[in-house]
N, CA, C and O of each residue as an XYZ file, in Angstrom:
876
protein
N      92.001     85.154    118.626
C      91.130     85.022    117.462
C      90.670     83.813    117.081
O      91.466     82.875    117.113
N      89.427     83.604    116.684
C      88.881     82.330    116.281
C      89.104     82.236    114.846
O      88.860     83.212    114.136
N      89.596     81.026    114.300
C      89.880     80.908    112.762
C      88.839     79.957    112.208
O      88.918     78.785    112.578
N      87.936     80.280    111.424
C      87.011     79.515    110.793
C      87.331     79.200    109.310
O      87.352     80.081    108.451
N      87.574     77.921    109.065
C      88.015     77.553    107.631
C      86.826     76.863    106.873
O      86.167     75.958    107.383
N      86.605     77.361    105.622
C      85.424     76.919    104.723
C      86.202     76.139    103.762
O      86.942     76.712    102.961
N      86.055     74.602    103.799
C      86.839     73.730    103.050
C      86.091     72.786    102.211
O      85.168     72.191    102.767
N      86.310     72.554    101.035
C      85.759     71.272    100.303
C      86.571     71.239     98.992
O      86.624     72.279     98.335
N      87.137     70.261     98.605
C      87.955     70.116     97.386
C      87.186     70.334     96.218
O      87.740     70.916     95.285
N      86.034     69.979     96.104
C      85.045     70.182     95.137
C      84.604     71.637     94.730
O      84.116     72.342     95.613
N      84.726     72.081     93.599
C      84.099     73.573     93.269
C      82.782     73.514     93.201
O      82.146     72.491     92.953
N      82.249     74.779     93.453
C      80.704     74.947     93.112
C      79.950     74.415     94.110
O      78.857     73.944     93.796
N      80.303     74.390     95.263
C      79.603     73.808     96.519
C      79.163     74.973     97.321
O      78.489     74.723     98.320
N      79.454     76.277     97.026
C      79.050     77.511     97.629
C      79.902     77.884     98.900
O      79.348     78.432     99.853
N      81.336     77.570     98.922
C      82.144     77.932     99.965
C      82.160     79.584    100.090
O      81.997     80.150    101.171
N      82.355     80.210     98.966
C      82.602     81.570     99.049
C      81.284     82.370     99.400
O      81.347     83.456     99.976
N      80.151     81.819     99.049
C      78.889     82.504     99.418
C      78.730     82.272    100.944
O      78.399     83.210    101.668
N      78.955     81.069    101.424
C      78.932     80.786    102.794
C      79.837     81.586    103.648
O      79.493     82.026    104.745
N      81.018     81.765    103.111
C      82.112     82.450    103.860
C      81.600     83.864    104.078
O      81.524     84.352    105.205
N      81.256     84.500    102.987
C      81.000     86.119    103.015
C      79.639     86.211    103.950
O      79.555     87.132    104.762
N      78.701     85.360    103.838
C      77.581     85.573    104.455
C      77.612     85.497    105.969
O      77.033     86.323    106.675
N      78.394     84.350    106.498
C      78.510     84.239    107.898
C      79.487     85.094    108.362
O      79.458     85.297    109.576
N      80.356     85.658    107.716
C      81.396     86.663    107.918
C      80.700     88.029    108.390
O      81.012     88.648    109.407
N      79.640     88.415    107.417
C      78.941     89.648    107.535
C      77.921     89.324    108.854
O      77.667     90.205    109.677
N      77.510     88.303    108.926
C      76.635     87.919    110.181
C      77.390     88.150    111.440
O      76.841     88.672    112.410
N      78.673     87.762    111.451
C      79.554     87.823    112.585
C      79.873     89.363    112.703
O      79.800     89.956    113.780
N      80.189     89.896    111.658
C      80.373     91.456    111.845
C      79.224     92.177    112.300
O      79.431     93.151    113.023
N      77.854     91.817    111.955
C      76.931     92.483    112.406
C      76.535     92.273    113.937
O      75.787     93.024    114.563
N      77.162     91.119    114.444
C      77.301     90.780    115.855
C      78.222     91.557    116.570
O      77.985     91.998    117.695
N      79.262     91.738    115.957
C      80.584     92.308    116.728
C      81.264     93.271    115.730
O      82.297     92.889    115.180
N      80.729     94.565    115.443
C      81.402     95.488    114.648
C      82.900     95.601    114.622
O      83.483     95.825    115.683
N      83.546     95.473    113.553
C      85.015     95.751    113.582
C      85.742     94.578    113.788
O      86.951     94.627    113.562
N      85.152     93.339    114.245
C      85.831     92.225    114.765
C      86.258     91.104    113.655
O      86.816     90.067    114.016
N      85.981     91.355    112.365
C      85.958     90.219    111.453
C      87.035     90.599    110.333
O      87.153     91.737    109.878
N      87.830     89.462    109.936
C      88.664     89.618    108.700
C      88.581     88.259    107.824
O      88.516     87.124    108.296
N      88.596     88.574    106.576
C      88.449     87.450    105.543
C      89.720     87.241    105.054
O      90.536     88.163    105.067
N      90.011     86.083    104.599
C      91.264     85.745    103.983
C      90.816     84.728    102.806
O      90.163     83.710    103.036
N      91.223     85.107    101.578
C      90.927     84.367    100.344
C      92.219     83.840     99.697
O      93.185     84.498     99.310
N      92.021     82.469     99.664
C      93.365     81.866     98.972
C      93.011     81.268     97.744
O      93.859     80.744     97.022
N      91.855     81.312     97.472
C      91.284     80.765     96.024
C      91.966     81.604     94.852
O      91.796     82.819     94.748
N      92.679     80.923     94.060
C      93.028     81.638     92.739
C      92.150     82.394     91.939
O      92.508     83.353     91.255
N      90.873     81.914     92.034
C      89.782     82.535     91.162
C      89.504     83.780     91.940
O      88.951     84.689     91.319
N      89.752     83.941     93.008
C      89.656     85.304     93.748
C      88.000     85.759     93.989
O      87.645     86.934     94.090
N      87.181     84.713     94.052
C      85.755     85.083     94.069
C      85.584     86.123     95.408
O      85.013     87.211     95.345
N      86.166     85.584     96.557
C      85.753     86.314     97.906
C      86.424     87.851     97.531
O      85.787     88.889     97.708
N      87.609     87.819     97.066
C      88.287     89.100     96.938
C      87.710     90.158     95.918
O      87.803     91.384     95.962
N      87.068     89.321     94.956
C      86.248     90.419     93.959
C      85.028     90.757     94.491
O      84.553     91.840     94.150
N      84.345     89.969     95.353
C      83.130     90.500     96.102
C      83.465     91.532     96.985
O      82.693     92.484     97.093
N      84.702     91.476     97.758
C      85.063     92.555     98.549
C      85.365     93.731     97.981
O      85.012     94.766     98.546
N      86.053     93.769     96.791
C      86.308     94.891     96.104
C      85.276     95.422     95.493
O      85.516     96.551     95.065
N      84.102     94.989     95.269
C      82.892     95.535     94.823
C      81.923     95.956     95.774
O      80.783     96.316     95.483
N      82.451     95.895     97.029
C      81.462     96.214     98.366
C      81.707     97.715     98.591
O      82.778     98.289     98.397
N      80.532     98.284     99.040
C      80.597     99.640     99.515
C      80.908     99.770    101.001
O      81.504    100.707    101.532
N      80.459     98.785    101.533
C      80.709     98.909    103.089
C      82.225     98.448    103.493
O      82.892     97.623    102.868
N      82.587     99.080    104.548
C      83.990     98.974    104.847
C      84.484     97.704    105.550
O      85.675     97.395    105.593
N      83.514     97.003    106.088
C      83.738     95.653    106.854
C      82.765     94.767    106.301
O      81.666     95.112    105.866
N      83.352     93.285    106.352
C      84.422     92.755    107.105
C      85.782     93.201    106.315
O      85.756     93.500    105.121
N      86.923     93.215    107.074
C      88.007     93.434    106.492
C      88.622     92.338    105.560
O      88.272     91.174    105.752
N      89.396     92.590    104.694
C      90.146     91.533    103.866
C      91.686     91.630    104.106
O      92.298     92.695    104.031
N      92.187     90.578    104.363
C      93.610     90.354    104.590
C      94.203     89.727    103.370
O      93.669     88.728    102.886
N      95.281     90.256    102.842
C      96.124     89.652    101.888
C      97.285     88.852    102.338
O      98.329     89.394    102.700
N      97.111     87.514    102.318
C      98.116     86.722    102.952
C      98.353     85.406    101.961
O      97.448     84.639    101.633
N      99.478     85.314    101.625
C      99.789     84.041    100.763
C      99.569     82.694    101.602
O      99.882     82.680    102.792
N      99.109     81.730    101.072
C      98.779     80.466    101.785
C     100.133     79.891    102.482
O     100.053     79.193    103.493
N     101.242     80.186    101.952
C     102.469     79.589    102.370
C     103.023     80.266    103.616
O     103.929     79.829    104.325
N     102.227     81.591    103.806
C     102.735     82.443    104.823
C     101.742     82.514    105.939
O     102.058     83.083    106.984
N     100.549     81.966    105.782
C      99.506     82.154    106.602
C      99.873     82.006    108.235
O      99.682     82.859    109.102
N     100.441     80.700    108.390
C     100.720     80.362    109.696
C     101.580     81.380    110.454
O     101.271     81.621    111.621
N     102.612     81.986    109.911
C     103.492     82.983    110.515
C     102.728     84.191    110.576
O     102.979     84.878    111.566
N     101.751     84.699    109.689
C     101.238     85.815    109.721
C      99.816     86.008    110.520
O      99.178     87.051    110.655
N      99.511     84.704    111.007
C      98.320     84.721    111.782
C      98.358     85.344    112.992
O      97.286     85.821    113.363
N      99.491     85.496    113.854
C      99.464     86.072    115.133
C      99.270     87.826    114.939
O      98.871     88.587    115.821
N      99.650     88.186    113.616
C      99.463     89.760    113.457
C      97.999     90.014    113.245
O      97.507     91.055    113.682
N      97.263     89.122    112.596
C      95.768     89.226    112.535
C      95.255     89.085    113.833
O      94.451     89.924    114.239
N      95.606     88.135    114.552
C      94.913     87.841    115.963
C      95.043     89.054    116.912
O      94.263     89.253    117.844
N      96.074     89.837    116.607
C      96.117     91.061    117.516
C      94.980     92.115    117.217
O      94.630     92.957    118.044
N      94.428     91.985    115.929
C      93.520     93.053    115.574
C      92.047     92.390    115.573
O      91.070     93.132    115.674
N      91.909     91.176    115.473
C      90.444     90.614    115.158
C      90.173     89.506    116.169
O      91.019     88.966    116.881
N      88.704     89.215    116.120
C      88.208     88.254    116.884
C      87.935     87.033    116.181
O      87.976     85.930    116.727
N      87.615     87.254    114.788
C      87.170     86.093    114.069
C      87.946     86.361    112.556
O      88.030     87.487    112.066
N      88.445     85.241    111.969
C      88.970     85.189    110.737
C      88.329     84.110    110.026
O      88.401     82.956    110.446
N      87.662     84.440    108.898
C      87.101     83.377    107.938
C      87.825     83.259    106.844
O      88.092     84.215    106.117
N      88.285     81.808    106.596
C      89.330     81.519    105.512
C      88.631     80.805    104.608
O      88.089     79.759    104.964
N      88.536     81.272    103.274
C      88.033     80.618    102.147
C      88.934     79.828    101.532
O      90.101     80.187    101.694
N      88.731     78.700    100.766
C      89.793     77.816    100.208
C      89.350     77.700     98.856
O      88.198     77.973     98.519
N      90.319     77.264     98.000
C      90.029     76.846     96.640
C      89.593     75.553     96.288
O      89.641     74.669     97.143
N      89.155     75.301     95.100
C      88.562     74.056     94.595
C      89.989     73.223     94.349
O      90.509     73.237     93.233
N      90.495     72.608     95.291
C      91.725     71.980     95.158
C      91.898     70.857     96.091
O      91.142     70.819     97.061
N      92.817     69.900     95.934
C      92.809     68.918     96.890
C      93.290     69.396     98.193
O      94.335     70.036     98.314
N      92.472     69.059     99.221
C      92.447     69.412    100.566
C      93.905     69.389    101.179
O      94.250     70.119    102.109
N      94.748     68.437    100.531
C      96.135     68.219    101.235
C      96.967     69.438    101.125
O      97.947     69.552    101.861
N      96.609     70.528    100.114
C      97.267     71.789     99.895
C      97.230     72.512    101.218
O      98.159     73.207    101.629
N      96.042     72.293    101.889
C      95.830     73.104    103.287
C      95.955     72.381    104.425
O      95.449     72.811    105.461
N      96.654     71.161    104.402
C      96.969     70.378    105.705
C      97.653     71.109    106.772
O      97.413     70.811    107.942
N      98.517     72.077    106.469
C      99.281     72.736    107.340
C      98.358     73.773    107.994
O      98.406     73.900    109.217
N      97.475     74.564    107.222
C      96.782     75.795    107.761
C      95.754     75.094    108.418
O      95.293     75.679    109.398
N      95.225     73.893    108.115
C      93.961     73.331    108.829
C      94.310     73.131    110.300
O      93.409     73.289    111.124
N      95.512     72.805    110.695
C      95.821     72.667    112.044
C      95.676     74.001    112.827
O      95.630     73.979    114.057
N      95.611     75.025    112.211
C      95.325     76.476    112.898
C      93.846     76.691    113.190
O      93.535     77.564    114.001
N      92.940     75.984    112.607
C      91.491     76.261    112.694
C      90.832     75.865    113.910
O      90.996     74.731    114.361
N      90.008     76.824    114.543
C      89.241     76.445    115.532
C      88.032     75.771    115.112
O      87.464     75.092    115.968
N      87.528     75.833    113.938
C      86.497     75.113    113.386
C      86.583     75.014    111.699
O      86.855     75.998    111.013
N      86.355     73.902    111.232
C      86.358     73.657    109.789
C      84.986     73.394    109.269
O      84.374     72.405    109.671
N      84.499     74.158    108.462
C      83.132     74.348    107.887
C      83.155     73.806    106.492
O      83.706     74.439    105.591
N      82.569     72.647    106.286
C      82.457     71.884    104.999
C      81.146     71.993    104.402
O      80.186     71.390    104.880
N      81.046     72.820    103.258
C      79.879     72.808    102.739
C      79.531     71.721    101.639
O      80.406     71.548    100.791
N      78.394     70.978    101.538
C      78.293     69.886    100.847
C      76.818     70.060     99.959
O      75.772     70.488    100.447
N      76.984     69.674     98.714
C      75.677     69.800     98.003
C      75.208     68.330     98.093
O      75.957     67.364     97.947
N      73.806     68.267     98.365
C      73.144     66.762     98.371
C      73.169     66.093     97.079
O      72.177     66.070     96.350
N      74.398     65.490     96.743
C      74.252     64.575     95.392
C      75.325     63.501     95.702
O      76.264     63.767     96.452
N      75.195     62.394     95.172
C      76.093     61.249     95.437
C      77.479     61.578     95.001
O      78.467     61.334     95.694
N      77.516     62.134     93.840
C      78.997     62.693     93.395
C      79.712     63.615     94.159
O      80.942     63.622     94.105
N      79.062     64.432     94.899
C      79.631     65.298     95.819
C      80.027     64.596     97.233
O      81.016     64.945     97.879
N      79.201     63.642     97.604
C      79.525     62.844     98.960
C      80.765     62.015     98.550
O      81.716     62.045     99.331
N      80.881     61.213     97.322
C      81.923     60.465     97.074
C      83.220     61.156     97.032
O      84.258     60.669     97.479
N      83.098     62.572     96.352
C      84.260     63.361     96.263
C      84.745     63.701     97.549
O      85.934     63.491     97.788
N      83.897     64.270     98.549
C      84.223     64.590     99.844
C      84.983     63.413    100.682
O      85.878     63.590    101.508
N      84.468     62.289    100.314
C      85.101     60.994    101.213
C      86.389     60.681    100.633
O      87.275     60.126    101.283
N      86.515     61.040     99.370
C      87.670     60.621     98.763
C      88.960     61.720     98.929
O      90.118     61.381     99.171
N      88.527     62.986     98.757
C      89.663     64.056     98.697
C      89.651     64.969     99.751
O      90.707     65.563     99.968
N      88.478     65.260    100.601
C      88.568     66.243    101.618
C      88.480     65.756    103.148
O      89.145     66.213    104.078
N      87.586     64.804    103.209
C      87.415     64.310    104.771
C      88.502     63.599    105.244
O      88.727     63.742    106.446
N      89.305     62.804    104.561
C      90.569     62.328    105.141
C      91.585     63.302    105.726
O      92.138     63.145    106.814
N      91.775     64.338    104.881
C      92.567     65.372    105.267
C      92.222     66.206    106.343
O      93.105     66.530    107.137
N      90.915     66.654    106.506
C      90.267     67.400    107.743
C      90.308     66.509    108.902
O      90.558     66.950    110.024
N      90.057     65.196    108.661
C      90.111     64.345    109.979
C      91.500     64.199    110.462
O      91.725     64.103    111.668
N      92.470     64.177    109.555
C      94.017     64.179    109.879
C      94.387     65.189    110.691
O      95.228     65.003    111.571
N      93.750     66.476    110.473
C      94.230     67.691    111.039
C      93.844     67.608    112.563
O      94.503     68.247    113.383
N      92.836     66.866    112.928
C      92.530     66.738    114.436
C      91.654     67.895    114.822
O      91.433     68.071    116.020
N      91.085     68.775    113.843
C      90.459     69.968    114.171
C      88.900     69.575    114.052
O      88.462     68.759    113.241
N      88.183     70.246    114.934
C      86.718     69.997    115.093
C      86.205     70.548    113.568
O      86.745     71.487    112.984
N      85.114     69.812    113.072
C      84.347     70.136    111.798
C      83.049     69.953    111.844
O      82.568     69.236    112.722
N      82.271     70.568    110.911
C      80.803     70.506    110.831
C      80.668     70.501    109.321
O      81.531     71.019    108.612
N      79.475     69.856    108.779
C      79.024     69.822    107.622
C      77.841     70.802    107.540
O      77.094     70.997    108.498
N      77.725     71.334    106.495
C      76.585     72.345    105.937
C      75.850     72.021    104.714
O      76.476     72.152    103.662
N      74.754     71.661    104.663
C      74.035     71.349    103.510
C      73.948     72.661    102.719
O      73.459     73.676    103.213
N      74.471     72.599    101.399
C      74.450     73.816    100.587
C      73.608     73.708     99.240
O      73.448     72.595     98.738
N      73.131     74.710     98.718
C      72.377     74.814     97.346
C      71.539     73.475     97.446
O      71.683     72.537     96.662
N      70.723     73.495     98.413
C      69.798     72.206     98.674
C      68.418     72.588     98.425
O      68.124     73.784     98.413
N      67.558     71.706     98.230
C      66.006     71.716     98.284
C      65.495     70.993     99.389
O      65.722     69.796     99.560
N      64.702     71.805    100.261
C      64.057     71.191    101.464
C      63.221     69.941    101.222
O      62.553     69.828    100.194
N      63.255     69.077    102.090
C      62.365     68.033    102.342
C      62.294     67.127    100.954
O      61.234     66.712    100.486
N      63.454     66.919    100.440
C      63.655     65.874     99.511
C      64.434     64.687     99.881
O      65.314     64.834    100.729
N      64.214     63.418     99.313
C      64.732     62.195     99.852
C      66.284     62.282     99.645
O      66.979     61.686    100.468
N      66.873     62.943     98.660
C      68.189     63.008     98.516
C      68.998     63.839     99.709
O      70.106     63.559    100.168
N      68.237     64.801    100.032
C      68.585     65.706    101.148
C      68.750     64.857    102.479
O      69.783     64.719    103.135
N      67.620     64.372    102.704
C      67.500     63.393    103.958
C      68.741     62.339    103.955
O      69.550     62.282    104.881
N      68.788     61.538    102.835
C      69.943     60.455    102.849
C      71.341     61.081    102.793
O      72.298     60.426    103.207
N      71.518     62.395    102.270
C      72.943     62.764    102.381
C      73.058     63.280    103.767
O      74.178     63.131    104.255
N      72.168     63.852    104.519
C      72.607     64.085    105.834
C      72.753     62.849    106.712
O      73.590     62.842    107.615
N      72.021     61.877    106.491
C      72.151     60.613    107.200
C      73.530     60.094    107.051
O      74.144     59.647    108.020
N      74.056     60.146    105.793
C      75.306     59.572    105.344
C      76.482     60.390    106.061
O      77.467     59.915    106.625
N      76.141     61.714    105.902
C      77.261     62.618    106.630
C      77.306     62.399    108.215
O      78.369     62.382    108.836
N      76.121     62.242    108.774
C      76.098     62.248    110.236
C      76.797     61.024    110.738
O      76.976     60.875    111.946
N      77.187     60.167    109.885
C      78.137     58.919    110.403
C      79.513     59.576    110.641
O      80.251     59.111    111.509
N      79.887     60.648    109.894
C      81.464     61.055    110.158
C      81.473     62.364    111.046
O      82.515     62.620    111.649
N      80.451     63.161    111.164
C      80.510     64.329    112.040
C      79.256     64.893    112.074
O      78.263     64.399    111.539
N      79.300     66.256    112.899
C      77.839     66.806    113.152
C      77.637     67.622    111.818
O      78.574     68.094    111.172
N      76.217     67.742    111.458
C      75.617     68.321    110.437
C      74.856     69.598    110.927
O      74.054     69.539    111.859
N      75.142     70.746    110.261
C      74.266     71.930    110.695
C      72.760     71.639    110.595
O      72.325     70.971    109.657
N      71.950     72.141    111.567
C      70.624     72.017    111.287
C      70.110     72.963    110.435
O      68.965     72.820    110.006
N      70.908     74.084    110.066
C      70.466     74.943    109.139
C      71.014     74.512    107.704
O      72.190     74.301    107.408
N      69.897     74.432    106.886
C      70.184     74.123    105.524
C      70.151     75.221    104.495
O      69.069     75.778    104.310
N      71.225     75.610    103.790
C      71.296     76.683    102.804
C      70.671     76.210    101.501
O      71.149     75.265    100.872
N      69.593     76.883    101.105
C      68.852     76.600     99.960
C      69.462     77.272     98.724
O      70.156     78.266     98.941
N      69.329     76.941     97.689
C      69.543     77.437     96.380
C      68.682     78.701     96.242
O      67.453     78.642     96.229
N      69.437     79.950     96.132
C      68.534     81.097     96.058
C      69.129     82.133     94.943
O      70.306     82.490     94.985
N      68.339     82.524     94.078
C      68.936     83.550     93.186
C      69.583     84.776     93.852
O      70.580     85.328     93.386
N      68.992     85.141     94.899
C      69.427     86.358     95.704
C      70.920     86.267     96.011
O      71.626     87.275     95.991
N      71.346     85.181     96.264
C      72.836     84.896     96.650
C      73.609     85.389     95.479
O      74.560     86.125     95.740
N      73.351     85.094     94.160
C      74.052     85.293     92.933
C      73.906     86.997     92.765
O      74.872     87.617     92.320
N      72.847     87.604     93.086
C      72.562     88.879     92.846
C      73.278     89.733     93.931
O      73.706     90.833     93.582
N      73.431     89.360     95.105
C      74.140     89.997     96.042
C      75.717     89.816     95.907
O      76.508     90.615     96.409
N      76.033     88.891     95.312
C      77.578     88.516     95.017
C      78.026     89.777     93.912
O      79.135     90.291     94.058
N      77.354     90.124     93.095
C      77.534     91.110     91.943
C      77.972     92.457     92.562
O      78.872     93.174     92.124
N      77.230     92.685     93.607
C      77.345     94.058     94.129
C      78.115     94.114     95.454
O      78.121     95.131     96.148
N      78.729     93.049     95.764
C      79.581     93.046     96.879
C      78.864     93.109     98.147
O      79.402     93.588     99.145
N      77.436     92.557     98.160
C      76.639     92.563     99.254
C      76.308     91.285     99.692
O      76.928     90.314     99.259
N      75.373     91.164    100.529
C      74.768     89.753    101.040
C      73.385     89.958    101.315
O      72.955     91.102    101.464
N      72.634     88.937    101.399
C      71.061     88.858    101.728
C      70.991     89.430    103.191
O      69.911     89.919    103.523
N      71.942     89.425    104.033
C      71.481     89.958    105.440
C      71.579     91.436    105.180
O      70.979     92.144    105.988
N      72.230     92.041    104.195
C      72.216     93.445    104.020
C      70.964     93.796    102.979
O      70.235     94.749    103.257
N      70.733     93.037    101.811
C      69.789     93.456    100.955
C      68.320     93.117    101.239
O      67.389     93.800    100.814
N      68.175     91.990    102.004
C      66.971     91.584    102.330
C      66.981     90.976    103.915
O      66.897     89.762    104.099
N      67.071     91.769    104.847
C      67.563     91.289    106.069
C      66.318     90.450    106.693
O      66.512     89.649    107.608
N      65.267     90.640    106.247
C      64.022     89.974    106.858
C      63.582     88.775    106.126
O      62.583     88.165    106.509
N      64.380     88.327    104.916
C      64.100     87.365    104.185
C      64.697     85.923    104.606
O      65.538     85.814    105.498
N      64.221     84.910    103.935
C      64.576     83.623    104.298
C      65.919     83.301    104.310
O      66.433     82.614    105.194
N      66.607     83.844    103.212
C      68.116     83.519    102.938
C      68.955     84.302    104.112
O      69.981     83.807    104.577
N      68.495     85.424    104.504
C      69.245     86.075    105.599
C      68.969     85.392    106.909
O      69.849     85.408    107.769
N      67.947     84.860    107.108
C      67.466     84.131    108.283
C      68.419     82.810    108.279
O      69.061     82.544    109.295
N      68.487     82.136    107.329
C      69.291     80.991    107.072
C      70.753     81.241    107.616
O      71.348     80.454    108.352
N      71.261     82.471    107.142
C      72.731     82.625    107.432
C      73.013     83.031    108.661
O      74.103     82.826    109.195
N      71.906     83.727    109.281
C      72.042     84.212    110.772
C      72.028     83.005    111.624
O      72.845     82.868    112.535
N      71.141     82.146    111.357
C      71.021     80.783    112.146
C      72.452     79.962    111.888
O      73.014     79.419    112.839
N      72.946     79.913    110.677
C      74.301     79.123    110.453
C      75.288     79.744    111.233
O      76.072     79.000    111.823
N      75.411     81.013    111.358
C      76.424     81.719    112.203
C      76.244     81.449    113.623
O      77.226     81.243    114.337
N      74.985     81.436    114.108
C      74.694     81.121    115.544
C      75.249     79.522    115.811
O      75.798     79.130    116.840
N      75.006     78.867    114.824
C      75.331     77.535    115.057
C      76.895     77.392    115.125
O      77.391     76.706    116.019
N      77.723     78.064    114.142
C      79.064     78.059    114.073
C      79.624     78.704    115.399
O      80.508     78.132    116.037
N      79.133     79.805    115.762
C      79.620     80.534    117.036
C      79.330     79.556    118.321
O      80.108     79.605    119.273
N      78.342     78.778    118.338
C      78.059     77.975    119.329
C      79.155     76.668    119.254
O      79.506     76.100    120.288
N      79.575     76.322    118.118
C      80.608     75.346    118.030
C      81.978     75.764    118.518
O      82.698     74.955    119.103
N      82.337     76.961    118.298
C      83.440     77.469    118.676
C      83.450     78.080    120.007
O      84.512     78.567    120.395
N      82.323     78.125    120.827
C      82.049     78.753    122.106
C      82.651     79.899    122.131
O      83.593     79.896    122.924
N      82.475     80.975    121.531
C      82.887     82.306    121.550
C      82.266     83.274    122.159
O      81.113     83.490    121.786
N      82.804     84.074    123.191
C      82.112     85.168    123.617
C      83.105     86.385    123.389
O      84.189     86.334    123.969
N      82.815     87.459    122.596
C      83.848     88.551    122.313
C      83.451     89.753    122.764
O      82.323     89.964    123.209
N      84.314     90.563    122.677
C      84.379     92.014    122.608
C      85.117     92.433    121.313
O      86.023     91.730    120.864
N      84.718     93.599    120.707
C      85.406     93.812    119.524
C      85.511     95.417    119.216
O      84.903     96.313    119.800
N      86.339     95.522    118.264
C      86.628     97.065    117.825
C      86.632     97.083    116.455
O      86.797     96.059    115.793
N      86.436     98.334    115.906
C      86.248     98.664    114.296
C      87.662     99.081    113.864
O      88.420     99.866    114.434
N      87.860     98.349    112.675
C      89.289     98.637    111.996
C      88.740     98.829    110.443
O      87.845     98.172    109.912
N      89.450     99.817    109.905
C      89.085    100.116    108.437
C      90.405     99.982    107.663
O      91.340    100.630    108.134
N      90.639     99.291    106.608
C      91.626     99.147    105.577
C      91.782     97.748    105.187
O      91.393     96.816    105.890
N      92.408     97.602    103.957
C      92.752     96.384    103.567
C      94.187     96.257    104.189
O      95.054     97.130    104.165
N      94.283     94.931    104.784
C      95.373     94.617    105.562
C      96.545     93.817    104.793
O      96.317     92.709    104.308
N      97.673     94.367    104.716
C      98.825     93.609    104.105
C      99.735     93.098    104.989
O     100.507     93.878    105.548
N      99.782     91.898    105.220
C     100.810     91.378    106.308
C     101.859     90.386    105.639
O     102.745     89.872    106.321
């Protein structure tokens, strides 16, 4: 099983939105192969899943303190695990970060967000020794601020070429437990998320076969 962790100590950067969209993109690629794990006390990802009519991706109920010991049980059933994290100091996730095959760090192009990233998130991610990538989130294309933020992040690690723009459709789909991949599969937002998933998949160098599983998993 490949574990993809979406991490940023700052709230409101689009972690849950990116998590559910690339998880659905992975599920569309490999039906039955994907499980979600939500450790955010706000429960945004779990709330979205509970509002969802589709049976997949699955949702695993795992306490943060038990994740490392429970991970093998999930690995026996799934090929991909997408791990959403809370807006909290990344140090809380230092242990589980070491289990990640890839850490995805969403960043809003703003000086405040970059400073927060450098102070709270990036040192912990680097200390884990796990590979990581930055993803520009809630962005506006072709702005000087976006270009300068990408340049600054590139000094620390790879930046996804796919930029996730600010779109009303993301909020609308969140209300119904859906994604733009399902609501508007030919639209720009869906295209962005498919490209982001292809980038993530390339970074973890994964080729899988999969099977379908139905249920909420309590481990």
